[in-house]
C-alpha positions in Angstrom: -5.0 -12.1 -168.7 -1.7 -14.0 -168.4 -0.6 -13.0 -171.9 -1.7 -9.4 -171.3 0.4 -9.2 -168.1 3.4 -10.7 -169.9 3.1 -8.2 -172.7 2.9 -5.3 -170.3 6.0 -6.5 -168.6 7.9 -6.7 -171.9 6.7 -3.2 -172.8 7.8 -1.8 -169.4 11.3 -3.2 -169.9 11.7 -1.4 -173.2 10.9 2.0 -171.9 13.6 4.8 -171.8 15.7 4.5 -168.6 15.8 0.7 -168.7 19.1 -0.1 -167.0 22.0 -1.2 -169.3 25.6 -1.7 -168.3 28.5 0.1 -169.9 30.6 -1.3 -172.7 34.2 -1.0 -171.5 37.2 -2.3 -173.3 39.0 -3.1 -170.0 37.6 -4.6 -166.8 36.1 -2.1 -164.5 34.1 -3.0 -161.4 31.6 -0.2 -162.1 28.6 -1.6 -163.9 27.4 1.9 -164.9 24.0 1.5 -163.3 24.8 2.4 -159.7 26.3 -1.0 -158.8 29.7 -2.6 -158.8 30.9 -6.2 -159.2 33.9 -7.7 -157.5 36.8 -8.0 -158.0 37.6 -4.3 -158.2 40.5 -5.1 -160.5 40.6 -8.4 -162.4 44.4 -8.4 -162.1 46.8 -8.7 -159.2 46.9 -6.2 -156.3 48.2 -7.8 -153.1 48.1 -6.8 -149.5 45.8 -3.7 -150.0 45.9 -0.9 -147.4 43.3 1.8 -147.7 43.4 5.5 -146.6 41.0 8.4 -146.9 42.2 12.0 -146.8 39.3 14.4 -147.2 37.4 13.4 -150.3 40.3 11.3 -151.7 40.9 7.6 -151.2 44.3 6.0 -151.6 45.2 2.3 -151.9 48.7 1.0 -151.5 49.8 -2.5 -152.5 52.7 -5.0 -152.6 55.1 -5.0 -155.6 57.6 -7.6 -154.4 60.7 -7.7 -156.7 59.1 -5.6 -159.4 60.0 -1.9 -160.0 58.9 0.8 -159.9 57.9 -0.3 -156.4 55.0 0.2 -153.9 52.1 1.1 -156.1 49.5 3.7 -155.1 46.0 4.1 -156.6 43.6 7.0 -156.1 39.8 7.0 -156.1 36.9 9.4 -155.3 34.2 6.7 -155.1 36.0 3.5 -153.9 35.1 1.7 -157.2 36.9 3.5 -160.0 40.6 3.8 -159.4 43.7 5.1 -161.2 47.4 4.6 -160.7 48.9 7.9 -159.4 52.3 7.0 -158.0 55.0 4.5 -157.0 57.3 5.2 -154.0 60.5 4.5 -155.9 61.8 3.8 -159.4 64.3 1.2 -158.3 65.7 -0.5 -155.2 68.5 1.7 -153.9 70.3 -1.1 -152.1 73.9 -1.9 -153.2 73.1 -5.6 -153.5 73.3 -7.7 -156.7 70.2 -9.7 -155.7 67.9 -6.7 -156.4 69.3 -6.4 -159.9 69.4 -10.1 -160.9 73.2 -9.9 -161.1 75.7 -12.7 -160.5 73.0 -15.3 -160.2 71.4 -13.6 -157.2 67.7 -12.7 -157.0 64.9 -11.5 -154.7 61.9 -13.3 -156.2 59.0 -13.3 -153.8 60.9 -11.0 -151.5 61.7 -7.4 -152.3 59.1 -5.1 -150.7 55.7 -6.1 -149.5 52.6 -5.5 -147.2 52.6 -1.7 -147.0 50.8 0.5 -144.5 49.7 3.9 -145.9 49.0 6.7 -143.4 48.6 10.5 -143.4 49.8 12.6 -140.4 51.6 15.8 -139.7 50.7 17.1 -143.2 52.4 14.3 -145.1 51.9 10.8 -146.4 53.8 7.8 -144.9 54.1 4.4 -146.4 55.7 1.7 -144.3 56.8 -1.6 -145.7 59.4 -4.3 -145.2 62.3 -5.3 -147.5 63.7 -8.8 -146.9 67.1 -8.7 -145.3 67.0 -4.9 -145.0 64.3 -4.4 -142.4 61.5 -1.8 -142.0 61.4 0.9 -144.7 59.4 4.2 -144.7 58.6 6.5 -147.6 57.3 10.1 -146.9 56.0 12.8 -149.1 53.9 16.0 -148.9 52.3 15.1 -152.2 50.9 11.6 -153.0 52.4 11.9 -156.5 55.9 12.3 -154.9 58.8 12.7 -154.8 59.1 10.3 -151.9 61.9 10.3 -149.4 63.3 6.9 -148.3 64.0 6.2 -144.6 65.7 2.9 -143.9 64.5 2.2 -140.4 66.0 -1.3 -140.2 64.9 -3.5 -137.3 62.9 -6.7 -137.6 59.4 -5.4 -138.1 57.4 -6.7 -141.0 53.8 -7.2 -142.3 52.9 -4.3 -140.1 50.3 -1.7 -139.4 51.1 1.8 -138.1 49.0 3.9 -135.8 49.6 7.6 -135.2 47.9 8.0 -131.8 46.2 11.0 -130.4 49.1 11.7 -128.0 51.6 12.0 -130.8 53.1 8.5 -130.3 53.6 6.3 -133.3 53.1 2.5 -133.0 53.9 -0.4 -135.2 51.8 -3.5 -134.8 53.4 -6.7 -136.2 54.0 -10.4 -135.8 52.2 -13.6 -136.6 50.2 -15.4 -133.9 52.1 -13.5 -131.1 51.2 -9.9 -131.9 53.7 -7.2 -130.9 53.4 -3.4 -130.6 56.6 -1.3 -130.9 56.9 2.5 -130.7 58.6 4.2 -133.6 60.8 7.3 -133.4 59.0 10.4 -134.9 61.9 11.1 -137.3 61.5 7.7 -138.9 65.0 6.7 -138.0 63.9 3.4 -136.4 62.1 1.7 -133.6 62.3 3.2 -130.1 64.5 1.0 -128.0 62.9 -1.2 -125.3 59.3 -0.4 -126.3 58.5 -3.7 -127.9 55.7 -5.5 -126.0 53.4 -8.5 -126.7 49.8 -7.3 -126.9 48.1 -10.5 -128.0 49.7 -13.7 -126.8 50.5 -16.7 -128.9 47.6 -19.2 -129.0 44.9 -16.6 -129.4 44.0 -17.8 -133.0 45.1 -14.4 -134.4 47.2 -14.3 -137.5 49.1 -11.6 -139.4 48.6 -8.8 -142.0 47.6 -6.3 -139.3 45.6 -3.1 -139.8 45.2 -1.0 -136.6 42.6 1.8 -136.2 41.4 4.0 -133.3 37.7 4.5 -133.6 35.7 6.4 -130.9 38.4 5.8 -128.4 38.6 2.1 -129.0 41.6 0.3 -130.6 40.6 -2.1 -133.4 43.0 -4.5 -135.0 42.0 -6.2 -138.3 44.1 -9.3 -138.9 44.0 -12.4 -141.1 44.7 -16.0 -140.3 45.3 -18.9 -142.7 45.6 -21.9 -140.3 43.8 -24.2 -140.9 41.7 -22.0 -143.2 41.6 -18.3 -144.2 39.7 -16.0 -141.8 39.6 -12.3 -141.0 39.4 -11.3 -137.4 39.0 -8.1 -135.4 40.6 -7.6 -132.0 39.5 -4.7 -129.8 40.7 -3.1 -126.6 40.4 0.2 -124.7 44.2 0.3 -124.6 46.7 -0.3 -127.3 48.5 -2.6 -124.9 45.5 -4.7 -124.4 43.9 -6.9 -123.2 42.1 -7.7 -126.5 39.0 -9.6 -127.2 38.7 -11.1 -130.7 35.9 -11.8 -133.1 35.8 -13.4 -136.6 34.3 -10.8 -139.0 34.3 -12.8 -142.2 35.1 -16.3 -143.3 34.3 -18.6 -146.2 33.4 -15.8 -148.7 35.1 -17.1 -151.8 32.4 -15.7 -154.3 32.3 -19.3 -155.6 36.0 -19.7 -156.4 38.2 -22.6 -155.2 42.0 -22.5 -154.8 44.2 -23.3 -157.7 46.8 -26.0 -157.4 50.1 -24.6 -156.1 53.4 -25.0 -157.9 55.5 -27.7 -156.4 59.3 -27.3 -156.8 62.5 -27.8 -154.8 64.5 -24.7 -154.4 63.6 -21.3 -155.9 64.2 -20.1 -159.4 65.7 -23.2 -160.9 67.3 -23.9 -164.2 65.6 -25.5 -167.2 65.2 -29.2 -166.8 64.3 -29.2 -163.1 61.2 -31.1 -162.1 58.1 -29.1 -161.5 54.6 -30.1 -160.4 51.3 -28.3 -159.9 49.4 -29.6 -156.9 45.9 -31.1 -156.8 43.0 -28.6 -157.3 40.4 -29.2 -154.7 37.2 -27.6 -156.0 35.5 -27.9 -152.6 38.2 -26.2 -150.6 38.3 -22.6 -149.3 42.0 -22.2 -148.3 42.9 -18.6 -149.0 40.5 -18.0 -151.8 38.2 -16.4 -149.3 38.4 -12.6 -148.9 41.0 -11.8 -146.2 43.9 -9.4 -145.3 43.2 -5.8 -146.0 42.0 -2.5 -144.5 38.8 -0.8 -143.6 37.7 2.8 -144.3 34.9 5.2 -143.3 33.3 7.3 -146.1 32.3 11.0 -145.7 28.8 10.1 -144.8 29.7 7.6 -142.1 29.5 4.3 -144.0 32.2 1.7 -143.6 33.8 -0.5 -146.2 36.5 -3.2 -146.3 39.0 -3.7 -149.1 40.3 -7.2 -148.8 42.3 -9.5 -151.0 41.7 -13.1 -152.1 44.0 -15.6 -153.8 42.4 -15.6 -157.3 43.7 -18.5 -159.3 46.5 -17.8 -161.8 45.6 -14.1 -161.8 47.3 -13.8 -158.4 45.7 -11.8 -155.5 42.9 -9.5 -156.3 41.0 -6.8 -154.3 37.3 -6.9 -153.3 35.1 -4.1 -151.9 32.7 -5.2 -149.2 30.2 -3.2 -147.1 30.6 -3.3 -143.3 27.8 -3.5 -140.8 28.6 -2.6 -137.2 27.1 -5.1 -134.8 27.5 -5.0 -131.1 30.6 -2.8 -131.6 32.2 -5.1 -134.2 32.8 -4.2 -137.8 31.2 -7.2 -139.4 31.6 -7.7 -143.2 28.4 -8.0 -145.1 24.9 -6.8 -144.7 22.3 -7.2 -141.9 20.8 -10.7 -142.1 24.0 -12.2 -143.7 26.9 -11.0 -141.7 30.3 -12.4 -142.4 29.6 -12.9 -146.1 29.7 -10.2 -148.8 27.8 -9.6 -152.1 29.8 -9.9 -155.3 27.5 -7.2 -156.8 26.2 -4.4 -154.7 25.3 -0.8 -154.7 28.1 1.7 -155.1 29.0 3.7 -152.0 26.9 6.8 -151.6 29.7 9.4 -151.6 28.8 13.1 -152.0 30.3 14.6 -155.2 31.3 11.2 -156.6 27.9 10.2 -158.2 28.8 11.1 -161.8 32.3 9.5 -162.1 32.4 7.6 -165.3 33.4 4.0 -165.1 37.1 3.5 -165.9 39.9 1.0 -165.5 42.9 1.9 -163.3 45.4 1.4 -166.1 45.9 1.8 -169.8 47.3 -1.6 -170.7 48.0 -0.9 -174.4 51.3 0.7 -175.3 52.6 2.2 -178.5 56.0 3.1 -177.1 55.7 6.5 -178.8 56.2 8.5 -175.6 59.3 9.5 -173.7 58.2 7.3 -170.7 56.7 3.9 -170.3 53.0 3.7 -169.2 52.3 3.3 -165.5 51.2 -0.2 -165.9 54.7 -1.5 -166.7 57.2 -2.8 -164.2 60.7 -4.3 -164.6 61.6 -7.7 -163.2 64.1 -6.6 -160.6 66.2 -3.4 -161.2 66.8 -2.8 -164.9 70.2 -1.9 -166.4 69.2 1.5 -167.8 72.1 1.5 -170.2 70.7 -1.5 -172.0 67.1 -0.4 -172.9 65.6 2.6 -174.6 62.5 4.1 -176.3 63.5 4.8 -179.9 61.4 6.0 -182.8 58.2 4.6 -181.4 59.7 1.3 -180.3 61.0 -0.3 -177.1 64.6 -1.5 -177.6 66.0 -4.2 -175.3 69.7 -4.9 -175.7 70.6 -8.5 -174.9 72.6 -9.5 -171.8 73.7 -13.1 -170.9 71.1 -15.3 -169.2 70.5 -19.0 -169.1 66.7 -18.7 -169.1 63.9 -16.1 -168.9 63.8 -15.9 -165.1 67.4 -14.8 -165.1 67.0 -12.3 -168.0 67.7 -8.7 -166.9 65.6 -5.9 -168.4 62.5 -7.9 -168.7 59.5 -5.6 -168.9 56.2 -6.9 -167.4 52.6 -6.1 -166.7 50.0 -8.1 -164.8 47.7 -10.2 -166.9 44.0 -9.5 -166.6 41.1 -11.8 -166.4 38.8 -13.5 -166.8 40.2 -13.9 -170.3 42.6 -11.7 -172.3 45.0 -11.8 -175.2 48.2 -9.9 -175.2 49.7 -9.1 -178.6 53.0 -7.5 -179.5 55.1 -6.9 -182.6 58.7 -8.1 -182.4 61.4 -6.7 -184.7 64.4 -9.1 -185.1 66.9 -7.3 -187.4 69.1 -6.2 -184.6 69.5 -9.6 -183.1 72.8 -11.4 -183.1 74.1 -14.9 -182.6 72.7 -16.5 -179.4 70.0 -13.8 -178.9 66.5 -14.8 -177.7 63.6 -12.4 -177.7 59.9 -12.6 -177.4 56.7 -12.6 -175.2 56.6 -14.7 -172.1 54.8 -15.4 -168.8 56.9 -14.5 -165.7 55.6 -17.1 -163.3 56.9 -20.2 -161.6 57.0 -22.2 -163.8 57.6 -19.7 -166.6 56.9 -20.0 -170.3 57.6 -18.0 -173.5 57.5 -17.9 -177.2 59.9 -15.9 -179.4 62.7 -15.9 -181.9 66.1 -17.6 -181.3 69.0 -16.5 -183.6 71.8 -19.0 -184.1 74.3 -17.7 -186.6 72.1 -16.4 -189.4 69.3 -18.9 -188.7 66.0 -17.8 -187.1 63.9 -20.3 -185.1 60.5 -19.8 -183.6 60.6 -21.4 -180.2 57.9 -22.1 -177.6 59.2 -23.2 -174.2 57.2 -24.4 -171.2 59.2 -24.9 -168.0 56.5 -27.0 -166.3 57.2 -29.9 -168.7 60.6 -28.7 -169.8 59.2 -28.9 -173.3 60.8 -27.0 -176.2 59.1 -26.8 -179.6 61.2 -25.3 -182.5 59.9 -24.2 -185.9 62.3 -22.8 -188.6 60.9 -19.5 -189.8 61.6 -16.8 -192.4 60.4 -13.4 -191.5 59.7 -10.7 -194.1 61.2 -7.4 -192.9 62.3 -9.3 -189.7 58.9 -8.7 -188.1 56.6 -11.2 -186.3 53.5 -10.8 -184.1 53.3 -12.8 -180.9 50.3 -13.5 -178.6 49.7 -14.8 -175.1 46.1 -16.1 -175.0 45.0 -16.7 -171.4 41.9 -18.1 -169.8 42.9 -17.1 -166.3 39.7 -18.1 -164.5 40.4 -21.7 -165.8 44.2 -21.4 -165.3 45.2 -22.2 -168.9 47.0 -20.3 -171.6 48.7 -20.8 -175.0 50.9 -18.8 -177.4 50.3 -17.9 -181.0 52.2 -16.1 -183.8 51.5 -14.4 -187.1 53.8 -13.2 -189.9 51.2 -10.7 -191.2 49.4 -9.5 -188.1 46.1 -11.0 -189.2 46.3 -14.8 -189.3 47.5 -16.3 -186.0 48.5 -19.9 -185.4 48.9 -21.6 -182.1 52.4 -22.6 -181.2 52.9 -25.1 -178.4 50.3 -26.7 -176.2 47.6 -25.4 -174.0 49.5 -24.8 -170.8 48.4 -25.3 -167.2 48.8 -22.2 -164.9 49.1 -21.9 -161.2 49.5 -19.5 -158.3 52.5 -20.0 -156.2 54.3 -18.9 -153.1 57.7 -18.6 -154.6 57.4 -15.2 -156.3 54.1 -14.4 -154.5 52.8 -13.1 -157.9 50.4 -14.3 -160.5 50.9 -14.5 -164.2 52.7 -11.6 -165.9 53.1 -10.8 -169.6 56.7 -10.2 -170.2 58.7 -8.6 -173.0 62.3 -10.0 -172.9 65.6 -10.2 -174.8 68.6 -12.1 -173.6 71.6 -14.1 -175.0 71.7 -17.8 -174.2 75.3 -18.2 -175.3 76.6 -16.1 -172.4 77.4 -13.0 -174.6 76.3 -9.4 -174.8 74.6 -9.6 -178.1 72.5 -7.3 -180.2 69.0 -6.0 -179.6 65.3 -6.7 -180.1 62.6 -4.1 -180.6 58.9 -4.2 -179.7 55.9 -2.2 -180.8 52.1 -2.0 -180.5 51.5 -4.0 -177.3 47.7 -4.5 -177.0 45.5 -6.4 -174.6 42.1 -7.6 -175.7 39.6 -8.4 -173.0 36.6 -10.2 -174.5 34.7 -10.4 -171.2 35.2 -6.8 -170.1 31.9 -5.8 -171.7 29.3 -7.2 -169.3 26.3 -5.3 -170.9 24.6 -8.5 -172.0 25.4 -10.6 -168.9 22.0 -9.9 -167.3 19.2 -11.2 -169.6 17.1 -8.0 -169.9 14.5 -8.3 -172.6 14.9 -12.0 -172.9 12.9 -15.1 -172.0 15.1 -17.6 -170.2 15.1 -20.8 -168.2 16.9 -20.9 -164.8 19.1 -24.0 -164.4 20.6 -24.9 -161.1 24.3 -25.4 -161.5 24.4 -28.1 -158.8 21.7 -30.4 -160.4 21.6 -29.1 -164.0 17.8 -29.1 -163.7 15.6 -26.1 -164.6 13.6 -24.2 -162.0 9.8 -24.6 -162.4 6.9 -22.6 -161.0 4.5 -25.3 -159.6 0.8 -24.9 -159.7 0.9 -25.5 -156.0 2.6 -22.1 -155.6 6.1 -23.2 -154.8 9.4 -23.2 -156.9 10.9 -26.6 -157.5 12.9 -28.3 -160.3 11.8 -30.3 -163.3 13.3 -32.6 -165.9 15.9 -31.1 -168.3 13.6 -31.2 -171.4 10.8 -29.2 -169.8 10.3 -26.0 -171.7 6.8 -25.3 -170.5 5.6 -21.8 -169.6 6.2 -22.6 -166.0 10.0 -22.9 -166.7 10.2 -19.6 -168.7 11.0 -16.3 -166.9 11.7 -12.7 -167.6 13.2 -9.9 -165.7 11.3 -6.9 -164.5 13.9 -4.1 -164.1 13.7 -2.2 -160.8 16.7 0.0 -161.6 20.2 0.1 -160.1 20.8 -3.6 -160.7 17.7 -4.7 -158.8 15.2 -7.0 -160.5 12.0 -9.0 -160.0 11.2 -12.2 -161.8 8.0 -13.0 -163.6 7.0 -16.5 -164.9 5.6 -16.7 -168.4 2.3 -17.9 -166.9 1.9 -14.4 -165.3 2.9 -15.1 -161.7 5.7 -13.3 -159.9 8.4 -14.8 -157.6 8.0 -13.7 -154.0 9.2 -14.9 -150.6 7.0 -15.4 -147.6 8.6 -15.0 -144.1 12.3 -15.3 -143.6 13.1 -17.5 -146.6 13.1 -20.9 -144.9 12.5 -24.0 -147.1 9.1 -23.7 -148.9 9.0 -19.9 -148.7 9.9 -19.1 -152.4 6.5 -18.8 -153.8 4.4 -17.5 -156.8 1.8 -14.8 -156.7 -0.4 -12.8 -159.2 0.1 -9.7 -157.0 2.9 -7.6 -158.7 3.3 -5.6 -155.5 4.4 -8.7 -153.6 7.2 -9.6 -156.1 10.5 -10.0 -154.3 13.3 -7.6 -155.2 16.7 -9.2 -155.9 20.1 -7.8 -156.6 21.4 -9.8 -159.5 24.8 -11.3 -158.7 26.8 -11.6 -162.0 29.1 -14.6 -162.0 29.9 -14.3 -165.7 29.3 -17.0 -168.4 25.5 -16.7 -167.8 26.0 -17.8 -164.1 24.4 -15.8 -161.4 22.8 -15.7 -157.9 19.7 -13.9 -156.7 20.2 -11.9 -153.4 17.1 -10.5 -151.8 17.5 -6.8 -151.1 15.2 -7.3 -148.0 17.0 -10.2 -146.2 20.4 -10.1 -148.0 20.3 -13.9 -148.4 20.2 -16.0 -151.6 17.7 -18.2 -153.4 18.8 -21.8 -153.6 17.7 -25.4 -153.5 19.5 -28.3 -151.9 20.9 -30.8 -154.6 20.3 -33.7 -152.2 17.2 -33.3 -150.0 14.5 -32.9 -152.6 13.2 -29.8 -150.8 11.7 -26.9 -152.7 13.5 -23.5 -153.3 14.1 -21.3 -150.3 15.9 -18.1 -149.6 18.0 -19.0 -146.7 21.4 -19.5 -148.5 24.3 -17.4 -147.2 26.3 -17.5 -150.5 28.1 -19.8 -152.9 30.4 -22.6 -151.9 33.8 -22.8 -153.6 32.6 -25.4 -156.2 29.3 -23.4 -156.8 27.5 -26.7 -156.2 25.5 -26.0 -153.0 22.4 -25.1 -155.0 22.5 -21.3 -154.9 24.3 -20.6 -158.2 22.3 -20.7 -161.5 22.8 -20.6 -165.2 20.4 -18.7 -167.5 19.5 -20.2 -170.9 17.7 -18.1 -173.4 14.4 -19.4 -174.7 13.2 -18.3 -178.2 
């Protein structure tokens, strides 16, 4: 009977309609089966602010010192996005620092923390520029053109509310929260209207997002002292008084903070001392989801789009359902409020059911067009006289610079995780004495590999600023062409460079490098195409072609072990799960491969699964999931339904669709498996994260 049941389960899983994920070439959150997996983008998108206008959703984000600036994405389903606009092509301030001129810079400054709004038949995006004050960009069309209003004043990291009475309010400040009325022509703040609405000492932070919902004012804020939290403050009046509630904390999806760059000063010359701080795998810090906006869908559901500090990737965006509880917009699902699933059902949005999974950008570039792809940004304002697209190549004319971070006309795009390899062809025939050109990582510390020309001699150089290490290799290039690669394992914060003289066989050059996130440029790792002259001259030029990004983990179609027999190993103890004859789930020794340790998935569709042991019994949960309540039964109707939480690399969690809590086992108490776990801890060692191992 057991074998018969097992065979029937296998047959059922091979029937037409059995769920399979899509095979994308670039990361997309959409799993193709009615679910999505966070992060929405596996690359940097900081300080997200969300807006719905009719059936369209818009997401605005920080771009700091990179241009074009203030990025805007569009979606119809909150999961699949595309880049539709930037607010400006270049900073229009007459200031050398915005153009990397005369040894001045705005790294980690520039423009940041936007608020996107729609009122009076047009779009508004408010943001701050360091040293220049509050800025506003307006347009009737989300695609632009955008009109720039320099509102000045000391208002930053703000939210803006267009109230029902026609007044416009800016909410801003850290700890002590202020509300200031804005003039309707966007010429500046209205004099003598600034008031404190939440006093200092109320445990409220910054990154504000103000909403008026059913006559009540709701302010979503984030705090990072001593740990990251997201709070909601509410009041019947915009002027207060406000009461405050924490709506999410500690949801890191099992990620811990990366060690931060330690350096004195800002963008320092080569030879300065750098360090990367200790990586505490048990800490939360700001890896938890925080700072961002909330939005209501057409059918009345609510979602939060929040960011998290995501290792050397930078800051990424997550999509989390909201459950209203006692008038508070709590992140998460009933039974597990304050936490959020990594994988969940896509929002039910009318008319958006059949949108094909797609990535927000095309990262590959042939340079054949008249314009660069939307994914590209310049590091500070470019000198447009010194670059061009010619005959299917990008040409960068060299300008004097002492190192990569001072090189003008450096073209960048955000790296993408979890792993990716960026490859580009470099043509060197136009280079002159003192010219340096290649592929780098714009970060602090930076790194690069490329060609240095001294006189008529070419040298392949790999430079790592963290260790001030330079590795030179004399090289001869046929036809003056070389292929360069940046190979990154961004989940594990490492990368290395490679090169090829034929485009086929690549050799590593330089060491495996340690990567970090840092609060100097407030950006993660960025692939960079550059050319400069290290001898202080205006030199020749370098040309680039066929920039490609390979993402080996973008295809998640085999991440869930459908049609496989597998063991479930607890990541905290490294011991496999066993279905006891007593009817409970416990662990066993590492070499146990008995039928009671072998499981298969029963597909329930839309990412939902049940588990059956090879001995014929099903996993079910009695009661609320307290210790001892994960059990075994021969009754298929009792089988617990789980939403499989994909953590990549065969790692996963099992979330009950009934209680929204997770299966787990304490690594220390000796208790059996239960279903009362709220989520993963930052080290993934609390007993709720598993690894599946295929059994033949």
